[in-house]
PAMARSE-245419 format. One record per residue (C-alpha): residue number from 1; x, y, z. Coordinates in Angstrom, 2 decimals, always signed. Example, Ala and Ser with C-alpha at 12.3 -4.5 7.8 and 13.67 -1.06 7.14 Angstrom:
residues 2
<num:1&u:+12.30&v:-4.50&w:+7.80>
<num:2&u:+13.67&v:-1.06&w:+7.14>
This chain:
residues 68
<num:1&u:-2.32&v:-16.85&w:-41.03>
<num:2&u:+0.63&v:-18.83&w:-40.33>
<num:3&u:+1.47&v:-21.31&w:-38.11>
<num:4&u:+4.25&v:-19.24&w:-35.68>
<num:5&u:+1.18&v:-16.17&w:-35.23>
<num:6&u:-1.64&v:-17.93&w:-34.02>
<num:7&u:+1.08&v:-19.72&w:-31.44>
<num:8&u:+1.80&v:-15.94&w:-31.30>
<num:9&u:-1.45&v:-14.89&w:-30.53>
<num:10&u:-2.32&v:-18.27&w:-28.32>
<num:11&u:+0.36&v:-17.25&w:-25.85>
<num:12&u:-1.35&v:-13.30&w:-25.58>
<num:13&u:-4.17&v:-14.38&w:-24.61>
<num:14&u:-2.67&v:-16.44&w:-22.66>
<num:15&u:-0.91&v:-13.51&w:-20.92>
<num:16&u:-4.44&v:-12.32&w:-20.72>
<num:17&u:-5.51&v:-14.29&w:-19.12>
<num:18&u:-2.97&v:-14.64&w:-16.72>
<num:19&u:-2.25&v:-10.58&w:-15.78>
<num:20&u:-5.81&v:-10.62&w:-14.62>
<num:21&u:-5.72&v:-13.34&w:-12.34>
<num:22&u:-3.32&v:-11.85&w:-10.59>
<num:23&u:-5.71&v:-8.38&w:-11.12>
<num:24&u:-8.21&v:-10.54&w:-9.45>
<num:25&u:-5.39&v:-11.81&w:-6.07>
<num:26&u:-3.91&v:-8.46&w:-5.71>
<num:27&u:-7.78&v:-6.61&w:-5.49>
<num:28&u:-8.28&v:-9.96&w:-2.95>
<num:29&u:-5.01&v:-9.42&w:-1.17>
<num:30&u:-5.68&v:-5.49&w:-0.73>
<num:31&u:-8.78&v:-6.65&w:+0.71>
<num:32&u:-7.27&v:-8.56&w:+3.67>
<num:33&u:-4.54&v:-6.34&w:+4.79>
<num:34&u:-7.30&v:-4.11&w:+4.76>
<num:35&u:-9.03&v:-5.99&w:+7.25>
<num:36&u:-6.57&v:-7.24&w:+8.85>
<num:37&u:-5.04&v:-2.73&w:+9.11>
<num:38&u:-9.19&v:-2.30&w:+10.64>
<num:39&u:-9.09&v:-5.49&w:+12.61>
<num:40&u:-5.31&v:-5.10&w:+14.31>
<num:41&u:-6.69&v:-0.70&w:+15.43>
<num:42&u:-9.66&v:-2.81&w:+16.69>
<num:43&u:-7.70&v:-4.93&w:+18.82>
<num:44&u:-5.15&v:-2.01&w:+19.79>
<num:45&u:-8.04&v:+0.25&w:+21.56>
<num:46&u:-9.27&v:-2.82&w:+23.13>
<num:47&u:-5.82&v:-3.79&w:+24.76>
<num:48&u:-5.46&v:+0.41&w:+25.79>
<num:49&u:-9.11&v:-0.11&w:+27.42>
<num:50&u:-8.41&v:-3.07&w:+29.52>
<num:51&u:-4.42&v:-1.35&w:+30.86>
<num:52&u:-6.39&v:+1.80&w:+32.00>
<num:53&u:-8.94&v:-0.89&w:+33.17>
<num:54&u:-6.68&v:-2.64&w:+35.14>
<num:55&u:-4.78&v:+0.50&w:+36.31>
<num:56&u:-8.19&v:+1.63&w:+37.95>
<num:57&u:-8.49&v:-1.62&w:+39.49>
<num:58&u:-4.85&v:-1.58&w:+40.87>
<num:59&u:-4.99&v:+1.48&w:+42.22>
<num:60&u:-8.66&v:+0.91&w:+43.56>
<num:61&u:-7.04&v:-2.67&w:+45.59>
<num:62&u:-4.15&v:-0.33&w:+46.59>
<num:63&u:-6.30&v:+2.91&w:+48.13>
<num:64&u:-8.76&v:-0.52&w:+49.84>
<num:65&u:-5.24&v:-2.73&w:+51.14>
<num:66&u:-4.19&v:+1.36&w:+52.53>
<num:67&u:-7.46&v:+1.35&w:+54.82>
<num:68&u:-7.16&v:-1.96&w:+56.06>
């Protein structure tokens, strides 16, 4: 095997390793995005629930003030 062929094989091996590492990083980032999407959905649900509670409390307060 010539030195040029050996160098080409080394370059190919380095590219394959880099590709595997990049694929792993992409998979980790995709998992993180999925987790963040789930967190975001849960926070939106909680915010909606708190808004409903705030509306109910405001309505109750308005009713109490009306009675006074």
